[in-house]
N, C-alpha and C positions, 0 to 999 in steps of 0.2 A: 269084561266089555271092552271093546277095541279103544276106546278112548283113554284107556289107563294102561295101555300096553307101551311099554318103551324099547320094544325091539327095533334094532337098528341105531338105537343110541348109544354114545361113548359117555360115561360118566367119570370123573374126579370124588371120589369121597376122602375127606381129609381127616385123619384120626379114626382110620379104619382097623387099626387092630387090635380094638377092643369096645365093649359097651356098645351104646348106641351106633358109633360109628360101624362098628362089625357088623350089628346089624342092618345097618342102613346098605352095606357095600353089597351083603348076600341077598336082602330084597329087591334092591334094584337089579340084581342078576337073573333072581326069580322073576320080575315083571319084564326081562328080556335084556336088559344093557349090558354092553361090555363094561368093565370096571377098573380103573385106575386106583391103587388101595396105596393112600399115601401116610406115612408115619415116621415116628423117629426111628434112626438106623437099630436094630437090635431088638426092636418089638417084639415079646415073645410070643404073642398069639396070632401074628400074620399069617402063619401058615395055616390056621384054623378058618382064617376069613378065605385065604385062596381055595382051600378046598371047598368052603361054601359057595364060591362064586361058581367053581369050577363044577360041582354037582349040578347045576342049573344046566349046562352045558355054553357056559357063559366062558370069555377070555378075561383072565386076572392079569393085572400087570402091578409089580410091586414098586414103588419106588420111596425111596429113604429122603428124609429131610425134616427140616425146621418150618414152621408156620411163620415164624420171625424171620426168616430169613427170605429176601427178593430174591437171591440166584437160585437157590434151592426151589422156590416155587416157578420161576421161569424155566428151569431144568424140567421140572413134574409135568407142566403143558406141554413143551416140546417133546418129552419124550412119549407121553399121552397120544399126541398127534401122530407121532411117528409109526408107533407101534400098534396104535387101535382104530386112528382116523379121527376127525374132525370132532373135537370136544362140543357136546350139544348141553350136556347135564351136570351140576357140581352138588356135591352134600357137605358144607364144611361142617364138621364136628369137632375138630379140633380142641381140646381144654383144658386146664388144670383147675383144682379148689383146694382149697385150704384155709383154716380158721386164726384169727386173730382178735382180740379186743381192739377197736380202732385207736384208743388213747395209746396203745402198747406198740402198733402195727409199725415194724421198720419202714421206711420208705421203697426199699430194696423189695419186700415182699408186695407192697402195693402195685409199684412199678412192674414186677415178675406179671402178676396178674393182667395187669391192664394190656402188656407188650401179648402174652399170649392169647387171652381170651377176646380182645377186643382189636388190638394191632394185626393180629395173626388172622382173625376173620376178614377185616378191611385188605389186608394185601393177598389171601388168597383168593377172594374175590375180582379183586384189580388183575391178578394175573389171570384169571379164568375170562374175565370180558376182556381182556384185551387180543384175544383171539375170535371170543363171540361175537362183538360189537361190529369187525368188517363184513362177518356174515349175516349180520340183522337177525340172529337166530340163538336162541339158549335158553334156560332155566337156571335158578340157582336158589338153592333153599341153605338158609343158615341156622345152626341150633342153638339157639339163645336157652333162655329158662323163664321159668316164673320168678324166678328169683329177679326177673329184670322188672316186675310189675307189683312186688309185694316184698316185705322183710320177712324173711321166714324165722319165726319164733323161736328163739332159743339158739341161734345159729349167730356167729361173731363172725362175718363176713361181707362187711361193706364194701371191699373190694371187691368181691366176686358179684354182688349186687351191682354197682355200677357198670362193672364190664358187661353183664346180659342185659342191663338197661340199654346201654350202650349199641350192642349187636342189634337190639330191635329197631333205634332209631337209625341206625347206618342202615340196617337193610330197607328202611322204607326211604331213606334220603336216594340210597341207589337206584331204588327201583324209579324213583320220578326222574332220574336223570337219564335211565336207559329205556324208560318205558316205550318212548317213540322210537326207540332203534333197535326194537325186536328182542330186548331179555328182560325175563320177568324174574324181579327176585322177591322171594319171601321168606318168613322166618317158622321155626317152631319153638315153643317154649315148652318142653318137658315140666310135667311136676316131678316128684319122687319117685325115682327111676331104680331098680337094681343094677347099678352100673357102677363101675368101680369107684365114682367118687359118693356114692353112698355107701362105701364099704370101707370108706376111711376108719381109722382107729377114732378120730376126734365125734365122729358120730354113731358109732357103733348103738352105744344106749339110747340113741334117739329114733332110731329105725321103729320101735313098737310105737312111738309117739307119732310119727310120721303115717304110719298107716291109720291108726284111731282119727287123725285130723282130716284126714282123707275121705269125702264122703263115700267113694265105693271102697274103702275099708282096708286099701293093700296098697304097695308098690305098683310102681308099673312094670313090665318087663320091657327090656331095649326093642323086640321085635315091635312092641305095640306104636312105637314111633313111625314105624316104615308104612305102614296104609297112608298117615297122613303126607309123609313126604313123597310117596308114589304120584297120590292124586295132586299136591301143588307143582310137582315136575311135570306130569303128565298133560295131555291137551283136553283132560277132565276140567283143568283149572285155566283156560285158555284166557279166562279174563279177569283172574287172580295176580295182581301184584301189589307189594307193599303191604301185605298181611302178614299178620304174625298169629299163628295158628296154636293157641292154648291147650295142652293136651295133659290133664293133670288130675283127672278121675272127680273133676269138680273141686279142686281144692279151693281155686281163688271167689269160689262162691259165697265160701263163708266167712 
């Protein structure tokens, strides 16, 4: 349907080298957008992302950098607009995950999580909005987590949960600031997904439990987050802003 068509758009995907970010970059290309793929320098799977984007006849631009570095993000936006055209869409996926009991967690571990998973989203949105706002048009999707609305049984990750809860409310706050200025901001909260975060050694023994506790009886594939993102980015969601779309196979219903 034409309302879901992203042809003619230029998108940034932050965290595009693997997992959900990689699926997003390729999925947005399939929907018609040219994609600037942003991730840390030397990310090993970025080549796969680029091939996936180009498979659909779209342009792929690789930009290296860190979401906690404002200069890197300014350069990302500048290079994107120079090489691909005016930025209209963004999906911000970059993040980390790890685990530690709250009473044992070093402050440095807490701070790193907040810096990447929350402040990184803020800084990325800020850089993107600075070029979208003067034109009065744009759509941003931030990747949060169902861990932002529930506490995962058996996972010692208070820092991750807090960061993702922050992403959800950050999204709502920016959406309200920018609603009258032409930019929509929404978030997606994935449930357990076959991404690198759920291939970590500390959760290996719990993956089967994750599947059992999900009403649909399995983990999501990263590609299953693409449809919700395309919807939120597209004209089909033209009256949606400040919304957190939970895509979790029914997990939070129990």
